[in-house]
C-alpha positions as CSV (number, residue, x, y, z in Angstrom):
1,M,36.8,-15.0,-8.2
2,S,38.8,-12.3,-6.2
3,A,38.8,-12.4,-2.3
4,L,37.3,-9.3,-2.4
5,A,34.1,-10.5,-4.9
6,E,33.7,-13.7,-2.4
7,L,33.1,-11.7,0.2
8,F,30.4,-9.5,-1.2
9,R,28.9,-13.2,-2.7
10,E,28.2,-13.7,1.3
11,W,27.6,-10.5,2.6
12,I,25.1,-8.8,0.2
13,P,22.2,-11.7,0.4
14,Q,22.1,-10.4,4.1
15,Q,21.5,-6.7,3.4
16,R,18.1,-5.4,3.4
17,W,18.5,-3.0,-0.2
18,F,19.5,-6.0,-2.0
19,G,16.9,-6.3,-4.0
20,G,17.9,-10.1,-5.7
21,K,16.5,-12.4,-2.9
22,G,15.3,-15.8,-3.8
23,R,17.0,-15.5,-7.1
24,E,20.1,-18.3,-7.8
25,W,23.5,-16.2,-8.9
26,A,25.3,-17.4,-11.8
27,G,28.6,-15.1,-10.8
28,V,29.8,-11.9,-9.0
29,T,32.5,-9.6,-9.9
30,E,34.0,-5.9,-8.6
31,E,35.7,-2.8,-9.5
32,G,36.2,-0.1,-7.4
33,F,38.6,3.3,-6.5
34,F,39.8,5.4,-3.5
35,L,37.5,7.6,-3.0
36,D,39.6,8.8,0.3
37,R,42.8,7.8,1.6
38,G,42.8,9.0,4.9
39,N,42.5,7.2,8.0
40,P,40.2,5.0,7.5
41,V,40.9,4.8,3.8
42,L,37.7,5.0,2.1
43,S,36.8,3.3,-1.4
44,V,34.0,2.5,-3.7
45,H,33.2,-0.7,-5.8
46,R,30.5,-1.3,-8.4
47,V,29.4,-5.1,-7.5
48,T,27.9,-6.9,-10.9
49,I,25.8,-10.0,-9.9
50,E,24.5,-12.0,-12.8
51,Y,21.9,-14.5,-12.1
52,T,21.0,-18.0,-13.4
53,D,18.5,-16.6,-15.4
54,G,20.5,-15.1,-17.5
55,A,19.8,-11.3,-15.9
56,R,22.2,-8.9,-13.9
57,D,22.2,-6.0,-11.2
58,T,25.2,-3.7,-10.1
59,Y,25.4,-1.7,-6.7
60,L,27.1,0.2,-5.0
61,V,29.2,-0.7,-2.1
62,P,31.4,1.7,-0.2
63,L,33.8,0.3,2.2
64,S,36.3,1.3,5.0
65,W,39.0,-0.3,5.6
66,R,41.3,-0.6,8.9
67,D,44.5,-2.6,9.9
68,Q,42.8,-4.0,13.1
69,Q,39.5,-5.0,13.9
70,S,37.2,-2.7,15.6
71,E,34.7,-4.1,18.3
72,D,32.9,-0.6,18.1
73,L,31.8,-1.9,14.1
74,E,31.4,-5.3,14.7
75,T,28.3,-5.3,12.6
76,A,29.5,-3.5,10.2
77,L,32.2,-6.0,9.3
78,I,32.4,-7.5,6.0
79,G,35.4,-9.4,6.2
80,S,39.0,-9.1,5.7
81,V,41.5,-9.8,2.8
82,A,45.1,-10.5,2.6
83,N,47.7,-7.3,2.4
84,E,51.0,-7.8,1.7
85,G,51.2,-10.6,4.1
86,N,48.8,-9.1,6.7
87,Q,44.9,-8.8,7.0
88,T,43.0,-5.7,6.3
89,F,39.6,-5.6,7.7
90,A,37.2,-4.3,5.5
91,Y,33.7,-2.6,6.8
92,D,30.4,-1.0,5.1
93,A,31.5,2.1,5.3
94,M,27.9,3.9,5.5
95,R,28.2,2.1,8.8
96,D,31.6,3.3,9.9
97,R,30.8,7.2,11.1
98,E,34.5,8.1,10.7
99,A,34.5,7.6,6.9
100,T,31.5,9.5,6.0
101,A,32.9,13.2,6.1
102,P,34.6,12.7,2.4
103,W,31.2,12.2,0.5
104,L,30.1,15.9,1.7
105,I,33.6,17.2,1.4
106,H,33.8,16.4,-2.1
107,L,30.2,17.5,-2.6
108,A,30.9,21.2,-1.3
109,Q,34.1,20.9,-3.9
110,G,32.4,20.0,-7.0
111,S,35.0,17.1,-7.0
112,S,35.7,14.4,-9.6
113,V,37.1,11.5,-8.4
114,G,37.7,8.5,-10.6
115,P,34.1,7.8,-12.5
116,M,32.5,9.5,-9.6
117,R,31.2,13.0,-9.8
118,F,30.2,15.1,-7.3
119,S,27.6,18.1,-8.4
120,P,26.5,20.6,-5.5
121,A,23.0,22.7,-6.9
122,D,23.6,24.9,-3.4
123,E,27.4,25.1,-2.6
124,G,26.5,27.7,0.3
125,N,24.4,25.0,2.5
126,I,26.5,21.7,2.4
127,P,27.7,21.1,5.8
128,D,30.9,19.8,4.7
129,G,32.4,19.4,8.2
130,L,30.4,16.5,9.7
131,P,30.0,13.0,10.1
132,G,27.2,11.4,9.1
133,D,24.8,9.2,11.6
134,I,23.2,6.1,9.7
135,I,19.3,5.8,9.4
136,S,18.8,2.0,10.1
137,T,15.2,1.7,9.4
138,E,15.7,2.3,5.5
139,Q,15.3,-0.6,2.5
140,S,16.6,0.0,-0.9
141,N,18.3,2.7,-0.1
142,T,21.2,3.6,2.6
143,S,20.8,7.2,4.4
144,L,23.0,9.3,6.6
145,V,22.1,12.5,8.8
146,Y,24.7,15.0,9.1
147,G,23.8,17.1,12.2
148,Q,20.8,19.1,11.8
149,E,21.3,20.1,8.1
150,A,21.4,17.5,5.5
151,I,20.4,13.9,4.8
152,F,22.4,11.9,1.9
153,K,21.0,9.5,0.0
154,L,23.1,6.2,-1.3
155,F,21.5,4.9,-4.1
156,R,22.3,1.0,-4.0
157,R,21.0,-0.3,-7.3
158,L,22.7,1.4,-10.1
159,E,20.6,1.8,-13.3
160,P,22.1,4.3,-16.4
161,G,20.3,8.0,-16.6
162,L,18.9,10.8,-13.9
163,N,17.5,9.4,-11.0
164,P,13.6,10.8,-10.6
165,D,14.4,11.5,-7.3
166,V,17.1,14.0,-8.3
167,E,15.1,14.7,-11.4
168,I,12.4,16.0,-9.5
169,H,13.7,17.7,-6.5
170,G,15.9,19.5,-9.0
171,A,13.3,20.7,-10.9
172,L,11.2,21.8,-8.2
173,R,13.6,23.9,-7.0
174,R,12.0,26.4,-9.0
175,T,8.7,26.4,-7.5
176,D,10.1,26.8,-4.1
177,N,6.8,24.3,-2.8
178,E,6.9,24.1,0.8
179,H,5.8,20.2,0.8
180,I,9.3,19.4,-0.4
181,A,13.0,19.2,1.0
182,P,15.2,21.3,-1.1
183,L,17.8,19.4,-3.1
184,L,21.1,20.4,-1.9
185,G,23.4,18.4,-4.7
186,H,24.0,14.8,-6.1
187,V,26.5,12.7,-7.4
188,E,27.1,10.0,-10.5
189,I,28.9,7.6,-12.0
190,D,30.1,7.0,-15.3
191,D,29.1,3.8,-16.9
192,P,32.1,1.5,-17.5
193,T,30.8,0.9,-21.6
194,G,30.4,4.3,-22.4
195,G,26.7,4.3,-21.7
196,E,24.6,7.0,-19.8
197,P,26.0,7.5,-16.1
198,A,24.1,5.9,-12.8
199,T,23.1,8.7,-9.9
200,V,24.9,7.6,-6.8
201,A,23.6,9.6,-4.4
202,M,21.8,12.8,-3.5
203,L,21.6,15.7,-0.7
204,Q,19.1,17.3,0.3
205,T,18.2,19.2,3.3
206,F,17.3,17.6,6.5
207,V,13.5,18.3,7.8
208,P,14.0,17.9,12.1
209,N,11.9,17.8,14.5
210,A,9.4,16.2,12.0
211,S,7.2,13.0,12.4
212,D,6.9,9.9,10.3
213,G,3.5,10.3,8.4
214,W,3.0,6.0,9.2
215,R,3.9,6.2,13.1
216,L,1.7,9.3,13.3
217,A,-1.1,6.9,11.4
218,T,-0.8,4.0,13.1
219,A,-0.8,5.3,16.8
220,S,-4.1,7.0,15.7
221,V,-5.4,3.4,15.1
222,R,-4.2,2.5,18.4
223,D,-5.8,4.9,19.9
224,L,-9.2,3.8,18.4
225,Y,-8.6,0.1,19.5
226,A,-8.2,1.1,22.7
227,E,-11.5,2.5,23.2
228,G,-14.2,0.1,23.8
229,D,-17.4,2.5,22.9
230,L,-16.1,5.1,20.6
231,H,-15.9,5.8,16.7
232,A,-13.1,7.3,14.7
233,D,-14.2,10.7,14.6
234,E,-14.7,10.7,18.6
235,V,-10.7,9.5,19.7
236,G,-8.6,12.1,21.1
237,G,-6.1,10.7,18.2
238,D,-8.2,11.1,15.3
239,F,-6.2,11.3,11.8
240,A,-8.7,12.7,9.7
241,A,-7.5,16.2,9.9
242,D,-3.9,15.3,9.2
243,S,-5.2,13.3,6.4
244,E,-7.0,16.0,4.5
245,R,-3.8,18.5,5.2
246,L,-1.8,16.0,3.2
247,G,-4.2,15.6,0.4
248,A,-4.0,19.3,-0.2
249,A,0.1,18.8,-0.1
250,T,-0.2,16.0,-2.4
251,A,-2.1,18.0,-4.6
252,S,0.1,21.0,-4.5
253,V,3.4,18.8,-5.2
254,H,1.2,17.4,-8.2
255,A,0.6,20.8,-9.3
256,D,4.0,22.0,-9.1
257,M,5.6,19.3,-10.6
258,A,3.0,19.3,-14.2
259,A,4.0,23.0,-14.0
260,V,8.0,22.6,-14.4
261,L,7.9,19.5,-15.8
262,P,6.1,17.5,-19.1
263,T,2.6,16.5,-19.7
264,E,0.4,15.6,-22.2
265,E,-3.4,14.3,-22.2
266,A,-3.9,10.5,-22.3
267,T,-4.6,8.7,-25.3
268,S,-6.8,5.6,-25.8
269,E,-3.5,3.7,-26.8
270,W,-2.4,4.8,-23.1
271,F,-5.5,3.5,-21.1
272,A,-5.0,0.1,-23.2
273,T,-1.4,-0.4,-22.2
274,V,-1.8,0.5,-19.0
275,S,-4.4,-2.4,-18.8
276,R,-2.4,-5.1,-20.4
277,Q,0.4,-4.3,-18.1
278,M,-1.7,-4.5,-14.8
279,S,-2.9,-8.1,-16.7
280,D,0.9,-9.1,-17.1
281,R,2.0,-8.1,-13.3
282,L,-1.0,-9.8,-12.3
283,D,0.0,-13.2,-14.1
284,A,3.4,-13.0,-13.0
285,A,2.2,-12.3,-9.6
286,I,0.4,-15.5,-9.5
287,E,3.2,-17.5,-9.8
288,I,4.6,-16.3,-6.4
289,V,1.1,-15.7,-4.7
290,P,-0.8,-18.5,-5.6
291,Q,-3.7,-17.1,-3.3
292,L,-4.4,-14.5,-6.2
293,A,-5.4,-16.8,-8.9
294,E,-8.8,-17.3,-7.3
295,H,-9.5,-13.2,-8.0
296,A,-7.5,-13.3,-11.0
297,D,-10.5,-13.3,-13.4
298,A,-12.4,-10.5,-11.4
299,L,-9.2,-8.3,-11.3
300,R,-9.2,-8.7,-15.3
301,E,-12.4,-7.4,-15.5
302,V,-11.3,-4.1,-13.3
303,Y,-8.0,-3.7,-15.3
304,A,-10.1,-4.1,-18.8
305,G,-12.9,-1.6,-17.1
306,I,-10.6,1.6,-17.6
307,V,-9.8,0.5,-22.0
308,G,-12.2,2.8,-23.6
309,A,-13.1,4.7,-20.2
310,E,-14.0,8.5,-21.0
311,E,-12.4,9.9,-18.3
312,R,-10.1,12.9,-18.7
313,V,-6.6,11.8,-17.5
314,V,-3.2,14.5,-18.2
315,R,-0.1,12.4,-17.8
316,Q,2.6,14.1,-15.8
317,R,5.4,13.0,-13.7
318,V,4.3,11.8,-10.4
319,H,5.2,10.3,-7.0
320,G,5.1,6.8,-8.0
321,D,5.9,5.5,-4.5
322,L,3.8,7.5,-2.4
323,H,2.2,6.4,0.5
324,L,2.6,7.2,4.5
325,G,6.0,6.6,5.3
326,Q,7.0,8.7,2.7
327,V,5.9,11.7,4.6
328,L,6.9,13.6,7.2
329,R,4.6,15.9,9.5
330,T,6.5,19.2,10.5
331,A,5.1,21.8,12.7
332,T,3.8,23.5,10.0
333,G,3.0,21.0,7.2
334,W,3.6,18.2,5.4
335,I,6.8,17.1,3.8
336,I,6.7,14.4,1.0
337,L,10.2,12.6,0.6
338,D,11.7,10.3,-1.9
339,F,10.4,10.5,-5.7
340,E,12.3,7.9,-7.2
341,G,9.1,5.4,-8.0
342,E,8.8,1.8,-7.0
343,P,12.9,0.8,-7.0
344,A,11.4,-2.2,-8.6
345,R,10.7,-1.0,-11.3
346,P,13.1,-0.3,-14.2
347,L,14.3,3.6,-14.0
348,A,12.7,4.5,-18.0
349,S,9.8,2.8,-16.5
350,R,9.3,5.3,-13.4
351,R,10.5,8.5,-15.0
352,E,7.4,7.9,-17.7
353,L,4.6,10.3,-17.6
354,D,1.8,8.8,-15.4
355,S,-1.8,9.7,-14.0
356,P,-1.7,11.6,-10.5
357,L,-4.0,9.0,-9.6
358,R,-1.5,6.2,-9.6
359,D,-0.4,8.5,-6.2
360,V,-3.8,8.5,-4.9
361,A,-4.0,4.9,-5.1
362,G,-1.1,4.5,-3.3
363,M,-1.9,6.9,-0.5
364,L,-5.4,4.9,-0.4
365,R,-3.8,1.7,-0.3
366,S,-1.7,3.1,2.9
367,F,-4.7,4.1,5.0
368,D,-5.8,0.2,4.6
369,Y,-2.6,-1.2,5.7
370,A,-2.5,1.4,8.7
371,A,-5.6,0.5,9.7
372,R,-5.2,-3.2,9.0
373,H,-1.5,-4.0,10.5
374,L,-2.3,-4.3,14.2
375,L,-4.7,-7.1,13.3
376,V,-1.6,-9.1,11.5
377,E,-2.0,-12.6,13.3
378,Q,-4.6,-12.0,15.8
379,P,-7.6,-13.7,17.0
380,E,-10.3,-12.7,15.0
381,D,-12.3,-9.8,16.4
382,S,-15.2,-8.5,14.6
383,Q,-14.8,-5.3,16.2
384,R,-11.7,-4.7,15.4
385,E,-12.2,-5.8,11.6
386,Y,-15.1,-3.0,11.9
387,R,-13.2,0.1,13.4
388,A,-10.3,-1.1,11.4
389,Q,-12.3,-0.6,8.0
390,E,-13.9,2.6,9.8
391,W,-10.7,4.6,10.4
392,A,-9.9,3.1,6.7
393,A,-13.1,4.9,5.2
394,R,-12.8,7.9,7.6
395,N,-9.3,8.7,6.4
396,R,-9.6,7.7,2.6
397,A,-12.1,10.1,2.3
398,A,-10.1,13.1,4.3
399,F,-7.7,12.5,2.0
400,C,-9.7,12.9,-0.9
401,V,-11.6,16.0,0.3
402,G,-8.3,17.9,0.9
403,Y,-6.8,16.5,-2.7
404,S,-9.8,18.1,-4.0
405,E,-10.1,21.1,-2.2
406,A,-6.8,22.1,-3.2
407,S,-6.8,21.2,-6.9
408,G,-10.2,21.6,-7.8
409,L,-10.5,17.8,-9.0
410,D,-12.1,14.9,-7.3
411,P,-9.7,12.4,-7.3
412,C,-12.0,9.6,-5.6
413,G,-15.1,9.9,-7.9
414,E,-16.4,6.9,-9.6
415,S,-12.7,6.3,-11.7
416,P,-12.4,3.3,-13.2
417,L,-8.4,4.1,-13.4
418,L,-8.4,5.0,-9.4
419,R,-9.9,1.5,-8.5
420,A,-7.5,0.2,-11.3
421,F,-4.7,1.7,-10.3
422,E,-5.4,0.5,-6.2
423,A,-5.8,-3.5,-7.2
424,D,-2.7,-3.3,-9.1
425,K,-0.7,-1.9,-6.0
426,A,-2.1,-4.6,-3.8
427,V,-1.0,-7.0,-6.4
428,Y,2.2,-5.7,-6.3
429,E,1.9,-5.9,-1.9
430,C,1.4,-9.3,-2.4
431,V,4.6,-10.1,-4.1
432,Y,6.3,-7.8,-1.6
433,E,4.8,-9.6,1.2
434,A,5.3,-13.2,0.1
435,R,9.0,-12.8,-0.1
436,N,9.7,-10.1,2.8
437,R,7.0,-10.6,5.2
438,P,4.5,-13.4,4.4
439,H,2.2,-12.8,7.7
440,W,1.7,-9.9,6.5
441,L,-0.1,-11.1,2.9
442,M,-3.2,-10.9,4.5
443,I,-3.5,-7.5,4.7
444,P,-3.2,-6.8,0.8
445,L,-5.1,-10.4,0.2
446,Q,-8.2,-8.7,1.9
447,S,-7.6,-5.4,0.0
448,I,-8.3,-7.4,-3.5
449,A,-11.3,-9.5,-2.4
450,R,-12.9,-6.1,-1.9
451,L,-11.6,-4.5,-4.9
452,A,-12.1,-7.3,-6.9
453,G,-16.2,-8.2,-6.0
454,R,-16.8,-4.4,-5.6
455,D,-20.2,-3.5,-7.6
């Protein structure tokens, strides 16, 4: 094993974007090339991790190289390697501000560097003279903001094929939809075995002076909890009007996605396949979250309820991972972000046609999360439980009203498919919380008890 591969073995498991936490490694290899030979030198590495179960993942790791250790970059230090008798220090290049400019320079020029190709969508709007500042809150990817003009997202885990985030934003450029941030370009890397290139990164217009949907919603919940005797619709921080507008924005984006990307009528075979996949995911989840076992039979009944269902579904491209953390509110309305789908799912499955109800279910689940997150690790309080349920119900209903008025379709009626999607999402959340935030596991478990027990 090379010295650099050994450094990656120590460093990668500690990164938030690493999706293989808890899995045993069988080996790690890396291959890299120089993207820029300035000061600092910038290199890009494909790091392939093999697990003992036979699976493998490949991650993209850009490094900046310095002859001396930098105190200002202490948190970005990966380690050092011997270079002609001296030590050269390797840093996470996405956290080294002086190493961030080459990405946009190459994108503006439409460069090809080694196996990597840069494809600008709109050369005139790429701010290639600016350094980038990292967004520290992300998880599966890493993003840099360049001034107030652009945001660059690096897809850490590499998979063959065009990333849905790039594909959908590229298609929506033809619609001028006001609820998305325009695509400015993307980057691909050739497959060393001759397969499909993988998407490395994308550049979008930055949305300044915007507020994160999750923060706005949870601030509304805190306002409600602070009032001793007011209902959700009486509190100054009521969020329902924003939820209604968000529903309308979601319907608008769904309509434009259906207009510029493929659609097809759902068949009985599709319903049966979706039901089976949900049951399979439940079986796998029970191995990780044993508490799900007591709800398993009821959940399988929910999933079985979509087989033979008579509701009409037109399948289309969807967001795939819609929640309050994926939306921004500006002075003029809502912007929807991150159309790559659930990062844990294979890329091919994220590009499949699906029902828009999957996105609706994701947002409804997010309202439940926003309402209940302040109850985590707190003494039982029946009044707060009631308030949480009231806030969630009010905002779920408002979202559905907004969606219905904008689309002419009621997404939240008596739909067996929507109920199944919600239950499936809650099972996914249980696995995520068990692995990453065990103290939050109560939130999806409580929702599953409700979804499984509802008449």
